[in-house]
C-alpha positions as CSV (number, residue, x, y, z in Angstrom):
1,M,-13.6,89.6,-23.8
2,K,-10.3,89.1,-22.0
3,R,-11.3,91.5,-19.3
4,V,-14.6,89.7,-18.9
5,L,-12.9,86.3,-18.7
6,N,-10.4,87.6,-16.1
7,G,-13.2,89.0,-14.0
8,L,-15.1,85.7,-14.1
9,Q,-11.9,83.8,-13.2
10,L,-11.4,86.1,-10.2
11,F,-15.0,85.8,-9.2
12,G,-15.0,82.0,-9.5
13,K,-11.9,81.9,-7.2
14,S,-13.6,84.1,-4.6
15,L,-16.4,81.5,-4.2
16,F,-13.8,79.0,-2.7
17,A,-13.9,80.6,0.7
18,P,-17.5,79.8,1.5
19,I,-17.8,76.7,-0.8
20,L,-14.9,74.9,0.9
21,L,-16.4,75.6,4.3
22,L,-19.8,74.2,3.5
23,P,-18.7,70.5,3.0
24,I,-17.3,70.7,6.6
25,I,-20.7,71.8,7.8
26,G,-22.2,68.9,5.8
27,L,-19.9,66.5,7.5
28,F,-21.2,67.6,10.9
29,I,-24.8,67.3,9.7
30,A,-24.0,63.8,8.4
31,F,-22.1,62.9,11.6
32,G,-25.1,64.0,13.7
33,N,-27.4,62.0,11.6
34,V,-25.3,58.9,12.1
35,F,-26.2,59.1,15.8
36,G,-29.5,60.9,15.6
37,N,-31.8,59.4,12.9
38,G,-31.9,55.8,14.1
39,N,-31.5,54.2,10.7
40,L,-28.4,52.4,11.8
41,A,-29.7,51.4,15.2
42,E,-30.6,47.9,14.0
43,Y,-27.0,47.3,13.1
44,I,-25.4,49.2,16.0
45,P,-27.5,48.7,19.1
46,F,-26.0,51.5,21.2
47,L,-27.4,54.1,18.7
48,K,-30.9,53.3,20.1
49,H,-30.1,54.9,23.4
50,P,-32.1,58.2,23.8
51,F,-28.9,60.0,25.1
52,V,-27.1,59.1,21.9
53,Q,-30.1,60.1,19.8
54,N,-30.3,63.5,21.5
55,I,-26.6,64.1,21.0
56,G,-26.9,63.3,17.3
57,Q,-29.9,65.6,16.8
58,F,-28.1,68.4,18.7
59,I,-25.1,68.2,16.4
60,S,-27.1,68.0,13.1
61,G,-29.6,70.6,14.3
62,S,-26.9,73.1,15.2
63,A,-25.0,72.6,11.9
64,V,-28.2,72.8,9.8
65,S,-28.7,76.4,11.0
66,I,-25.9,77.5,8.6
67,L,-28.1,76.6,5.7
68,Q,-30.6,79.3,6.8
69,N,-27.8,81.9,6.7
70,L,-25.9,81.0,3.5
71,A,-26.3,84.5,2.1
72,L,-24.4,85.9,5.1
73,V,-21.7,83.3,4.6
74,F,-21.2,84.3,1.0
75,A,-21.4,88.0,1.8
76,V,-18.5,87.6,4.2
77,G,-16.6,84.9,2.3
78,I,-16.5,86.4,-1.2
79,P,-14.7,89.6,-0.2
80,I,-12.1,87.4,1.5
81,G,-11.5,85.7,-1.8
82,L,-11.5,88.9,-3.9
83,A,-9.4,91.1,-1.6
84,K,-5.8,91.4,-2.6
85,K,-4.9,92.5,0.9
86,D,-6.5,93.4,4.3
87,K,-8.8,90.5,3.8
88,G,-10.1,90.8,7.4
89,Y,-11.3,94.3,6.8
90,A,-12.9,93.3,3.6
91,A,-14.9,90.5,5.4
92,L,-16.0,92.9,8.1
93,T,-17.2,95.4,5.5
94,G,-19.1,92.6,3.7
95,L,-20.8,91.7,7.0
96,V,-21.8,95.3,7.7
97,S,-23.0,95.9,4.1
98,F,-25.1,92.8,4.1
99,V,-27.0,93.8,7.2
100,I,-27.5,97.3,5.7
101,F,-28.7,95.7,2.5
102,I,-31.4,93.5,4.0
103,N,-32.7,96.3,6.2
104,A,-32.8,98.8,3.3
105,M,-34.9,96.2,1.4
106,H,-37.1,95.8,4.4
107,Q,-37.7,99.5,4.8
108,V,-38.7,99.8,1.1
109,L,-41.2,97.0,1.5
110,K,-42.5,98.5,4.7
111,L,-42.9,102.0,3.3
112,A,-44.7,100.6,0.2
113,D,-46.9,98.5,2.4
114,R,-45.8,95.3,0.7
115,L,-44.9,93.3,3.8
116,V,-47.2,90.2,4.1
117,P,-48.2,88.3,7.2
118,T,-45.9,85.6,8.5
119,E,-48.2,82.8,7.3
120,S,-48.2,84.2,3.7
121,M,-44.5,84.9,3.3
122,Q,-43.6,81.7,1.5
123,S,-46.3,82.0,-1.1
124,S,-45.5,85.7,-1.6
125,G,-41.7,85.2,-2.2
126,Q,-40.7,86.7,1.1
127,A,-38.6,85.3,4.0
128,M,-37.0,86.2,7.3
129,V,-33.2,86.8,7.0
130,L,-31.4,87.6,10.3
131,N,-34.9,88.3,11.8
132,V,-35.6,90.8,9.0
133,Q,-38.5,90.3,6.6
134,V,-37.3,90.7,3.0
135,L,-37.8,89.3,-0.5
136,E,-36.5,85.7,-0.8
137,M,-33.2,86.1,-2.7
138,G,-31.5,83.1,-1.3
139,V,-27.7,83.1,-1.7
140,F,-27.9,85.6,-4.5
141,S,-28.1,88.4,-2.0
142,G,-24.9,87.4,-0.4
143,I,-23.1,86.9,-3.7
144,L,-24.3,90.4,-4.8
145,I,-23.0,92.1,-1.7
146,G,-19.8,90.1,-1.5
147,A,-18.9,91.0,-5.1
148,L,-19.7,94.7,-4.5
149,V,-17.6,94.9,-1.4
150,G,-14.7,93.0,-3.0
151,V,-14.6,95.3,-6.0
152,L,-14.8,98.4,-3.9
153,H,-12.1,97.1,-1.5
154,N,-9.6,96.4,-4.2
155,K,-10.1,99.7,-5.9
156,Y,-10.2,102.0,-2.9
157,C,-8.5,100.4,0.1
158,D,-5.3,102.3,-0.7
159,T,-7.0,105.7,-0.9
160,K,-5.2,108.2,1.4
161,F,-6.4,111.5,2.8
162,K,-4.5,114.2,4.6
163,G,-5.2,116.3,7.6
164,V,-8.4,115.8,9.6
165,M,-9.8,113.5,6.8
166,Q,-6.9,111.1,7.3
167,I,-9.0,108.9,9.7
168,Y,-11.3,108.1,6.7
169,S,-8.5,106.7,4.6
170,G,-8.1,103.0,3.5
171,H,-10.6,100.4,4.5
172,R,-12.7,103.1,6.3
173,F,-13.2,104.9,2.9
174,V,-14.3,101.5,1.5
175,A,-17.0,101.3,4.2
176,I,-18.1,104.9,3.4
177,L,-18.7,103.8,-0.2
178,A,-20.1,100.3,0.5
179,I,-22.8,101.3,3.0
180,P,-24.7,103.7,0.7
181,S,-24.1,101.3,-2.2
182,A,-25.7,98.6,-0.1
183,M,-28.7,100.9,0.6
184,I,-29.1,101.6,-3.1
185,L,-28.9,97.9,-3.9
186,G,-31.5,97.2,-1.3
187,V,-33.9,99.7,-2.9
188,L,-33.2,98.2,-6.4
189,A,-33.6,94.7,-5.2
190,A,-37.0,95.5,-3.6
191,E,-38.2,96.9,-6.9
192,F,-36.7,94.6,-9.5
193,W,-36.0,91.2,-7.8
194,P,-39.5,89.9,-8.5
195,F,-38.7,90.1,-12.2
196,V,-35.4,88.4,-11.7
197,Q,-37.1,85.7,-9.7
198,N,-39.5,85.1,-12.6
199,G,-36.6,84.7,-14.9
200,I,-34.8,82.2,-12.6
201,T,-38.0,80.2,-12.3
202,A,-38.4,80.1,-16.1
203,L,-34.8,79.0,-16.5
204,A,-35.2,76.3,-13.9
205,I,-38.4,75.1,-15.6
206,G,-36.5,75.0,-18.9
207,I,-33.7,72.9,-17.5
208,K,-36.1,70.5,-15.9
209,S,-38.0,70.2,-19.1
210,L,-34.9,68.5,-20.5
211,G,-35.5,65.7,-18.1
212,S,-32.6,63.4,-17.5
213,F,-30.8,64.9,-20.5
214,G,-30.4,68.1,-18.5
215,F,-28.1,66.2,-16.1
216,L,-25.9,65.2,-19.0
217,V,-25.6,68.8,-20.1
218,Y,-24.9,70.0,-16.6
219,G,-22.3,67.3,-15.9
220,F,-20.5,68.0,-19.2
221,L,-20.3,71.7,-18.5
222,E,-19.2,71.2,-14.9
223,R,-16.2,69.1,-16.1
224,I,-15.3,70.8,-19.4
225,L,-14.9,74.2,-17.6
226,I,-12.3,72.8,-15.2
227,P,-9.3,74.2,-17.2
228,T,-10.8,77.7,-17.1
229,G,-11.6,77.6,-13.4
230,L,-15.2,78.6,-14.2
231,H,-16.8,75.3,-13.2
232,H,-17.7,76.8,-9.8
233,L,-20.1,79.1,-11.6
234,V,-21.9,76.1,-13.0
235,Y,-22.6,74.0,-10.0
236,T,-22.9,76.7,-7.2
237,P,-26.3,78.1,-8.4
238,F,-27.7,74.5,-8.7
239,L,-26.5,73.6,-5.2
240,Y,-27.6,76.7,-3.3
241,T,-30.4,78.5,-5.3
242,E,-33.7,77.8,-7.0
243,L,-32.0,76.5,-10.1
244,G,-31.3,73.3,-8.2
245,G,-34.9,72.9,-7.1
246,T,-37.5,74.1,-4.6
247,E,-39.0,71.8,-2.0
248,Q,-41.3,72.3,0.9
249,I,-39.9,70.3,3.9
250,G,-42.1,70.6,6.9
251,K,-43.0,74.2,7.3
252,D,-40.0,75.5,5.4
253,I,-39.4,76.2,1.7
254,V,-35.8,75.0,0.8
255,Y,-33.9,76.0,-2.3
256,G,-31.0,74.3,-4.0
257,A,-29.9,70.7,-4.3
258,R,-27.4,70.6,-1.5
259,N,-29.7,72.4,0.9
260,I,-32.6,70.2,0.0
261,Y,-30.5,67.1,0.6
262,F,-29.5,68.2,4.1
263,A,-33.0,69.1,5.0
264,E,-34.5,65.9,3.7
265,M,-31.7,63.9,5.3
266,A,-32.6,65.3,8.7
267,D,-36.4,64.8,8.3
268,K,-37.3,61.2,9.3
269,S,-40.8,61.6,7.8
270,I,-39.4,61.7,4.2
271,P,-39.1,58.1,2.9
272,V,-37.3,58.9,-0.4
273,L,-35.0,61.8,-1.3
274,S,-36.3,64.1,-4.1
275,S,-34.7,64.0,-7.5
276,T,-33.4,67.5,-7.1
277,V,-30.4,66.2,-5.1
278,N,-29.1,64.6,-8.3
279,W,-27.5,68.0,-9.2
280,D,-25.1,67.2,-6.4
281,A,-24.2,63.7,-7.7
282,R,-21.0,65.0,-9.4
283,G,-18.8,62.5,-7.5
284,L,-19.6,59.5,-9.8
285,S,-16.9,60.3,-12.2
286,K,-14.5,61.4,-9.5
287,M,-14.8,58.2,-7.5
288,F,-15.2,55.6,-10.3
289,G,-14.7,57.1,-13.7
290,L,-11.3,58.6,-13.2
291,M,-10.2,55.4,-11.5
292,G,-11.0,53.5,-14.7
293,A,-9.1,56.2,-16.7
294,A,-6.1,55.8,-14.5
295,V,-6.1,52.0,-14.9
296,A,-6.4,52.4,-18.7
297,M,-3.4,54.8,-18.8
298,Y,-1.4,52.5,-16.6
299,V,-2.0,49.3,-18.7
300,T,-1.2,51.2,-21.9
301,A,2.1,52.6,-20.6
302,K,5.3,51.3,-22.1
303,K,6.9,48.4,-20.3
304,G,9.9,50.3,-19.3
305,K,7.9,53.3,-18.0
306,K,5.1,51.6,-16.1
307,S,6.7,52.4,-12.7
308,M,6.9,56.1,-13.6
309,A,3.3,56.0,-14.8
310,K,2.3,54.3,-11.5
311,A,4.1,56.9,-9.5
312,V,2.1,59.6,-11.2
313,L,-1.3,57.9,-11.6
314,L,-1.7,56.0,-8.3
315,P,-1.7,58.9,-5.8
316,A,-3.7,61.1,-8.2
317,A,-6.4,58.4,-8.6
318,I,-6.6,57.7,-4.9
319,T,-6.9,61.4,-4.2
320,S,-9.8,61.7,-6.7
321,F,-11.5,58.6,-5.3
322,L,-11.3,59.4,-1.6
323,L,-11.5,63.2,-1.5
324,G,-13.0,64.1,-4.9
325,V,-10.0,66.3,-5.8
326,T,-9.7,65.6,-9.5
327,E,-7.1,68.1,-10.8
328,P,-4.0,65.8,-10.3
329,I,-5.5,63.0,-12.4
330,E,-7.2,65.2,-14.9
331,F,-4.0,67.2,-15.5
332,A,-2.2,64.0,-16.2
333,F,-3.9,63.8,-19.6
334,M,-5.7,67.1,-20.1
335,F,-2.8,68.7,-22.0
336,V,-1.1,65.7,-23.6
337,A,-4.4,64.2,-24.8
338,P,-7.2,66.9,-24.8
339,V,-9.5,64.5,-26.7
340,L,-9.6,62.3,-23.6
341,F,-10.6,65.3,-21.5
342,V,-13.6,66.0,-23.8
343,V,-14.6,62.3,-23.6
344,H,-14.2,62.5,-19.8
345,A,-16.6,65.5,-19.7
346,V,-19.2,63.7,-21.8
347,L,-18.9,60.5,-19.7
348,A,-19.3,62.6,-16.5
349,G,-22.6,63.9,-17.7
350,T,-23.6,60.5,-19.0
351,G,-23.1,59.1,-15.5
352,M,-25.3,61.7,-13.9
353,M,-28.0,61.1,-16.5
354,L,-27.9,57.4,-15.7
355,L,-28.4,58.1,-12.0
356,S,-31.5,60.2,-12.8
357,L,-32.9,57.5,-15.1
358,L,-32.4,54.8,-12.4
359,G,-33.9,56.9,-9.6
360,V,-30.7,57.1,-7.6
361,H,-30.6,60.1,-5.2
362,A,-27.4,59.6,-3.4
363,I,-24.7,62.3,-3.3
364,G,-20.9,62.1,-3.1
365,A,-19.5,65.3,-4.6
366,N,-16.3,65.2,-2.5
367,G,-15.2,61.6,-2.8
368,F,-15.9,58.2,-1.2
369,I,-15.4,59.4,2.4
370,D,-18.1,62.0,2.0
371,F,-20.3,59.4,0.2
372,L,-20.2,57.0,3.1
373,L,-20.9,59.7,5.7
374,Y,-23.8,61.3,3.8
375,N,-25.5,58.2,2.6
376,L,-25.0,55.3,4.9
377,P,-27.0,56.9,7.8
378,L,-30.0,57.1,5.5
379,G,-30.4,53.4,4.9
380,T,-30.7,51.8,1.4
381,T,-34.2,53.0,0.6
382,K,-34.1,56.8,1.0
383,S,-31.2,57.5,-1.4
384,N,-30.8,54.1,-3.2
385,W,-27.1,54.4,-2.6
386,P,-26.2,50.7,-3.5
387,M,-27.3,51.4,-7.1
388,F,-25.0,54.5,-7.1
389,I,-22.1,52.1,-6.5
390,L,-23.3,49.7,-9.3
391,V,-23.6,52.6,-11.7
392,G,-20.1,53.7,-10.6
393,L,-18.7,50.2,-11.4
394,F,-20.3,50.4,-14.8
395,M,-18.7,53.9,-15.4
396,F,-15.3,52.5,-14.2
397,A,-15.5,49.9,-17.0
398,L,-16.8,52.3,-19.6
399,Y,-14.0,54.8,-18.8
400,F,-11.4,52.0,-19.0
401,I,-12.6,50.6,-22.3
402,I,-13.0,54.0,-24.1
403,F,-9.7,55.5,-22.7
404,R,-7.7,52.3,-23.5
405,F,-9.1,52.2,-27.0
406,L,-8.4,55.9,-27.8
407,I,-4.9,55.9,-26.2
408,L,-3.9,52.9,-28.4
409,K,-5.8,53.9,-31.5
410,L,-4.6,57.5,-31.5
411,N,-1.2,56.8,-29.9
412,L,-1.8,59.4,-27.2
413,K,1.1,60.4,-25.1
414,T,-0.4,59.7,-21.7
415,P,1.9,59.1,-18.7
416,G,4.3,56.3,-19.5
417,R,3.9,56.7,-23.3
418,E,6.1,59.7,-23.8
419,D,8.6,59.5,-26.7
420,D,12.1,58.4,-25.7
421,T,13.5,61.6,-27.1
422,E,11.4,63.7,-24.8
423,V,13.2,65.3,-21.9
424,V,11.8,64.2,-18.6
425,V,12.1,67.0,-16.0
426,E,13.0,65.7,-12.6
427,Q,10.8,67.1,-9.9
428,V,12.2,68.8,-6.8
429,P,10.2,67.9,-3.7
430,V,8.3,70.8,-2.3
431,Q,9.5,71.6,1.2
432,T,7.0,71.9,4.1
433,T,8.6,74.7,5.9
434,K,7.2,75.9,9.2
435,Q,5.9,79.4,9.7
436,G,8.3,81.7,11.4
437,T,10.4,84.8,10.9
438,D,13.7,83.1,10.2
439,K,15.7,84.6,7.4
440,D,16.2,81.1,6.0
441,Q,12.5,80.7,5.6
442,N,12.2,83.9,3.7
443,S,14.7,82.6,1.1
444,S,13.0,79.3,0.5
445,P,14.7,77.7,-2.6
446,V,11.4,76.3,-3.9
447,G,9.6,79.6,-3.4
448,Q,12.4,81.5,-5.2
449,T,12.4,79.0,-8.0
450,I,8.7,79.5,-8.5
451,I,9.0,83.3,-8.4
452,T,11.8,83.1,-11.0
453,A,9.7,80.8,-13.2
454,L,6.8,83.3,-13.0
455,G,9.0,86.1,-14.3
456,G,10.3,87.5,-11.0
457,S,8.5,89.3,-8.2
458,E,8.0,92.4,-10.3
459,N,5.8,90.4,-12.7
460,I,3.5,89.1,-9.9
461,E,0.5,91.2,-9.0
462,N,-1.4,88.8,-6.8
463,V,-0.9,85.3,-5.3
464,D,-3.7,83.1,-4.0
465,N,-4.6,79.4,-4.0
466,C,-7.6,77.1,-4.1
467,Y,-7.8,73.4,-3.3
468,T,-5.1,72.3,-5.7
469,R,-3.9,75.3,-7.7
470,L,-1.7,78.3,-7.2
471,R,-3.7,81.2,-8.7
472,L,-1.8,84.2,-9.8
473,V,-2.4,87.5,-11.6
474,L,0.7,88.4,-13.7
475,K,1.6,91.5,-15.6
476,N,3.0,89.4,-18.4
477,P,2.0,85.7,-18.5
478,D,4.0,85.0,-21.7
479,I,7.3,84.9,-19.8
480,V,6.3,82.1,-17.5
481,D,8.9,79.2,-17.6
482,E,6.7,76.1,-17.5
483,N,9.7,73.7,-17.5
484,L,11.2,75.4,-14.5
485,L,7.8,75.2,-12.7
486,K,7.8,71.4,-13.4
487,Q,10.9,71.1,-11.3
488,T,9.0,72.4,-8.3
489,G,6.2,69.7,-8.7
490,S,3.9,71.6,-11.1
491,K,1.5,69.2,-12.9
492,G,0.3,71.8,-15.4
493,V,-0.1,75.5,-16.1
494,I,-3.3,77.2,-17.3
495,K,-3.2,80.8,-18.8
496,S,-6.2,82.9,-19.3
497,G,-5.5,86.6,-19.9
498,N,-3.5,87.8,-17.0
499,N,-4.7,84.9,-14.8
500,V,-2.3,82.0,-14.4
501,Q,-3.1,78.8,-12.6
502,V,-0.3,76.4,-11.6
503,V,-1.5,73.0,-10.5
504,Y,0.3,71.4,-7.6
505,G,-2.3,69.2,-5.9
506,L,-3.2,69.0,-2.2
507,N,0.2,70.4,-1.1
508,V,-0.6,73.7,-2.8
509,K,-0.9,75.5,0.6
510,S,2.7,74.6,1.4
511,V,3.7,75.9,-2.0
512,R,1.7,79.1,-1.4
513,D,3.4,79.6,2.0
514,Q,6.9,79.3,0.5
515,V,6.1,81.7,-2.4
516,D,4.6,84.2,0.1
517,S,7.6,84.0,2.4
518,S,10.0,84.3,-0.5
519,L,8.2,87.4,-1.9
520,G,8.4,88.9,1.6
521,G,12.1,88.3,1.7
522,I,12.8,90.0,-1.7
């Protein structure tokens, strides 16, 4: 079980490379729609000009093309996340393997005379991928190939041969293994994917049969799995595969809540967004709910400790509201009052259920800035975004009332309510050193402190990071000194098998750089 959990943690981390890129693509689509769809022209007259309209449509149309090639993005991105070293070679192998995979599948369909005419592809479950006709697997094909290449790369990239075979050592040997493996997977996919597709369809129908309650379950799971790092495995299929819905938009069949949203956003003929986009309404608790929780924790702080609580809660709450990065505020109460985290997960799902019941189809998974860019260009009718804000204000009040009651009733030790006998560890500011080759950089005191707290360089097998966490694989996680890590700015430590996550917040990249440079100097 521990090995399975470790594998899922590593796989969940690998999804970050493509997932963190897609919101940027979404911003360009939204930016293009601000100028191109004309909904704001009545308020901003210059948007009526044809030149401005053409520029906007050019930007959004160019960015939307990524949605048609998401499988390729995942096939290249996942090996980057999984690879412990030589990430560039892993990505290149992923690209090559994906092209081999879809062509192998095409050849099986061709030899079996199963290819259908272009006009019948959608109804037959087939599609064009990189100008190759294959079974419609969506992003699953990229995830499958990316995971395969990542595993092969880590296991065989250090393989060495001697003599004339030396040229096939290392990453070349990985390619030798990955290419025939991709061919075999192409054959298996051609034969067995229709059965998998039927299973996915049945699961999607089952979830939809729950109605609005399905959104509550989904929202609860997406939040409650935050400590394990497995929450990415919950929302990714709903955003980018058939689990999140299937819609015909124009001549195209679009899969997944996020993809459907972007496609419907760009289509002027669609007056109201479909309800499938509600799977991407996870930002309600991030923007409003956690703000209410932060206020509740502040007002319940002891008089002499309100300034300390404010210093912890204010930047964390603003980060969650504006950017949708919740770990800093969630980790402020997750460990000291886990009952509040369970309540938070239930309320997050409740908010999503309310949006469904009220017919609100606005999204804002990455905070208020994204919410404005994605929804304002659509006008008030298409997504009903004003109601999203009203529901958000209601959730703010609900979070505040429940959190305040539980904190006082159960005497929970949230920020500012610690016992006076507790030792408060003073944080050492994380330095933002510049990249370089100076010897001083290679002996960063913060990096050295973190390495020491993790049990020394000999205890560290792998170092990586996501949006807010330093993610590590340690030989012995039990010797981690959490108090010492707090001195470097750590907001919490999560252990799961040999995987250890240290939460730092948005400055985690600077922390990662200092750890890497210090490891290089040892």
